[in-house]
C-alpha positions as a Markdown table, in Angstrom:
| # | Residue | x | y | z |
|---|---|---|---|---|
| 1 | Met | 8.8 | 5.7 | -37.0 |
| 2 | Arg | 7.4 | 7.2 | -33.8 |
| 3 | Asn | 5.5 | 10.5 | -33.7 |
| 4 | Pro | 7.6 | 13.4 | -32.2 |
| 5 | Asp | 6.5 | 15.1 | -29.0 |
| 6 | Phe | 7.1 | 18.8 | -29.1 |
| 7 | Ser | 5.2 | 19.6 | -25.8 |
| 8 | Ala | 8.5 | 20.3 | -24.0 |
| 9 | Gly | 10.1 | 22.1 | -26.9 |
| 10 | Arg | 11.6 | 25.6 | -26.7 |
| 11 | Trp | 9.9 | 27.4 | -29.6 |
| 12 | Arg | 11.8 | 30.2 | -31.4 |
| 13 | Lys | 10.8 | 32.6 | -34.1 |
| 14 | Ala | 12.9 | 34.8 | -36.4 |
| 15 | Ser | 13.9 | 38.2 | -35.0 |
| 16 | Gly | 12.6 | 39.8 | -38.1 |
| 17 | Ser | 9.0 | 38.5 | -37.5 |
| 18 | Gly | 6.3 | 41.1 | -37.1 |
| 19 | Glu | 2.7 | 40.8 | -36.1 |
| 20 | Thr | 1.6 | 38.6 | -39.0 |
| 21 | Gly | 3.0 | 35.7 | -41.1 |
| 22 | Cys | 5.4 | 34.3 | -38.4 |
| 23 | Val | 6.4 | 30.7 | -37.8 |
| 24 | Glu | 8.1 | 29.1 | -34.9 |
| 25 | Val | 10.6 | 26.3 | -34.9 |
| 26 | Thr | 11.7 | 23.9 | -32.1 |
| 27 | Tyr | 14.1 | 21.0 | -31.9 |
| 28 | Gln | 13.2 | 18.0 | -29.7 |
| 29 | Asp | 14.7 | 14.5 | -29.6 |
| 30 | Gly | 16.1 | 14.6 | -33.2 |
| 31 | Trp | 13.0 | 16.2 | -34.7 |
| 32 | Ile | 12.3 | 19.7 | -35.9 |
| 33 | Gly | 8.9 | 21.1 | -35.4 |
| 34 | Val | 7.4 | 24.1 | -37.3 |
| 35 | Arg | 4.1 | 25.8 | -36.5 |
| 36 | Asp | 2.2 | 29.0 | -37.1 |
| 37 | Thr | 2.9 | 31.5 | -34.3 |
| 38 | Lys | -0.7 | 32.7 | -34.4 |
| 39 | Ser | -1.9 | 29.3 | -33.3 |
| 40 | Asn | -0.8 | 29.9 | -29.7 |
| 41 | Gly | 0.4 | 26.3 | -29.5 |
| 42 | Asn | -3.0 | 24.9 | -30.5 |
| 43 | Gly | -2.5 | 24.5 | -34.2 |
| 44 | Pro | -0.9 | 21.7 | -36.2 |
| 45 | Val | 2.9 | 21.1 | -36.2 |
| 46 | Leu | 4.9 | 20.0 | -39.2 |
| 47 | Ala | 7.6 | 17.6 | -38.2 |
| 48 | Phe | 10.9 | 17.1 | -40.0 |
| 49 | Thr | 13.9 | 14.8 | -39.4 |
| 50 | Glu | 17.3 | 16.3 | -38.9 |
| 51 | His | 18.3 | 15.3 | -42.5 |
| 52 | Glu | 15.1 | 16.7 | -44.0 |
| 53 | Trp | 15.6 | 20.0 | -42.1 |
| 54 | Gln | 19.3 | 20.3 | -43.2 |
| 55 | Thr | 18.3 | 19.6 | -46.8 |
| 56 | Phe | 15.8 | 22.4 | -46.7 |
| 57 | Leu | 18.3 | 24.8 | -45.1 |
| 58 | Asp | 20.8 | 24.0 | -47.8 |
| 59 | Gly | 18.3 | 24.6 | -50.5 |
| 60 | Ala | 17.2 | 27.9 | -49.0 |
| 61 | His | 20.8 | 29.0 | -48.7 |
| 62 | Asn | 21.3 | 28.2 | -52.3 |
| 63 | Gly | 18.2 | 30.2 | -53.4 |
| 64 | Glu | 16.2 | 27.2 | -54.5 |
| 65 | Phe | 13.1 | 28.4 | -52.5 |
| 66 | Ala | 13.3 | 32.1 | -53.4 |
| 67 | Leu | 9.9 | 33.6 | -54.3 |
| 68 | Asp | 10.9 | 34.0 | -58.0 |
| 69 | Gln | 11.9 | 30.3 | -58.1 |
| 70 | Leu | 8.7 | 29.2 | -56.5 |
| 71 | Ala | 6.6 | 31.3 | -58.9 |
| 72 | Asp | 7.9 | 29.5 | -62.0 |
């Protein structure tokens, strides 16, 4: 499996993001990249396949990652 290249990605962050605690997401060549907004593009990027990302989104939609669920 090759390493994804996110250098040409169009990074997006949630409209509800404030000054702290924000993440950005991009899609590039079948990969989803996630990074901390505060890194200004210099920090690490977590990379997920389309299947991994869809699985995460489905779980989030179903409440599997709600804070009360994670605290158990």
